[in-house]
N, C-alpha and C positions, 0 to 999 in steps of 0.2 A: 889161688890165693887172691884175696882182695885187700888193697892197702888203705892207707890213711884217708880219713874223710871227717871233716868237721860236722858234728851233728847238732850242736847247740852252742851259742856264744851269747853271754850276758855279762854285765859289769862284774868283773872279778871271777867269772866262772866260764869254763870251756868244757865241753864234753866231745870227745873224739872217738871215732872208730879207729882202732890201731890196725886190726887185721881180722879177716875171716879166712880160716884155713880149712879146706875140705879134706876129709879122710874118708876111707871106705865105709866107716860106720857112723859118720856124722860130721858136724861142723864145730869148730872151736871159734868163738867170737870173743875178741878182746877189745875192751873199751878203755879210755883214760879220762878221768875227771880231775881237773885242776881248779883249785880255788885259792884265792888270795884275799887278804883283808878280812872284812867282816864275815863273808861266806866261809872262809877258812876257819875262823874262830868258832863259828857255828858248827861246822863239820867236825872239828876236833872235840867239841863239847858233846855232840850227838853220838860220837863213836868212842867216848871215854870208857874206861873200866867202871863197872857199877859195883864197886866194893865198899863204898862209904855209906853206912846205914843212916847217916844224918843227912844225906843228899835228898832234898825233897823232890827234885826233878829227875829221879832215877828212871829215865827212859832212853832207849836207843832209837835211832833211825839211820837209814842208809840210803844209798842211791837205789831207787827201785827201777828195775829193768825187766821188761818182758821182751823176749826175742822169739820170733816164730816164723815158721814156714806153715806146715800143717800142724806142727807140734809147738806147744807153748812151754818155754823154759823160764824159771825164775831161780837164780842161783845165789850163793853167798857172794855178795859184792865187795866184801871187805878185804882188799889186798893193797895195803898202804905202801906207797913208795915215797919216803920223805925226801924233800928237796934240801940236801945238806948245805949247798951253797946259799940258798935263801935263808935258812935257819942261821947260818953263821953271820949273816949280815943284818939279822934281826927282823926279817920280813916273815910275816905269819903266812904259811902256805899249807895246803893240804893236797895231796895227790893220791889217787887210788887207781889201780889198773885191774879191774875185775875181769875174770875170764868165765865165759859161759859155754856150756856144752849142749848142743842140739843133736840128739840121736836120731838123725834122719838119713835115710839112704839116698845116695846120689841118683839121678841128678837133681840138684836144687837150683832153681833159677832166681829166686828172690828171697830175701830175709827182711822181715819187718821188725824194727827196733822201736820200742816205746820206753822212754826214760824220764824220771822225775825225782826231785828230792826237794819238795816244797819247804822243808824246815830250814834249808840253807839258802833258798831263793832261786832254785832251778826249777822252772815250770815244766810241765809235760811237753814232750816233743815226740813226734812220730816221724820215722824215716824208713823208707823202703829202699833197700840196696839191691840193685840188679847184679847178679853174678854171671860172669862169662862162663859158658859151658866149655870146658877144656877136654878135648878128646884124649883118651888114654894114649900114651906114647907106645908105639910098636917097637918091639925089639928086632933089630936087623937079623935076618937069617944068614947063617953061614952056608956056603955052598961048597 
């Protein structure tokens, strides 16, 4: 497992790697995007339900993420986590914790993450994460 790492930070925007967890059949990659102020208002607008036929700007956008080793994955990035304390105080916030699955067999030494959401002000960033190779634990033998 690989833990927290800041991937991108801009005014009112942060993108973090929450964790990478290795399984025998692949890797689970979880990110967290937090926006406040104007970027948060833009994110809420970009991810709103498109049910109003009178809405002339009926389009969506999301955080675009490409995660890869030798395999490239693009997954559904919309897993909102509202900040209830900030909402209660009147602060406009947006938080999403998308989870991506990379079906790659171990061992995996590096994962490259590319992320952007230009519609809310998050420019493209590329990060390569080096993963420690952990040897499988051996089971003690009974004698």
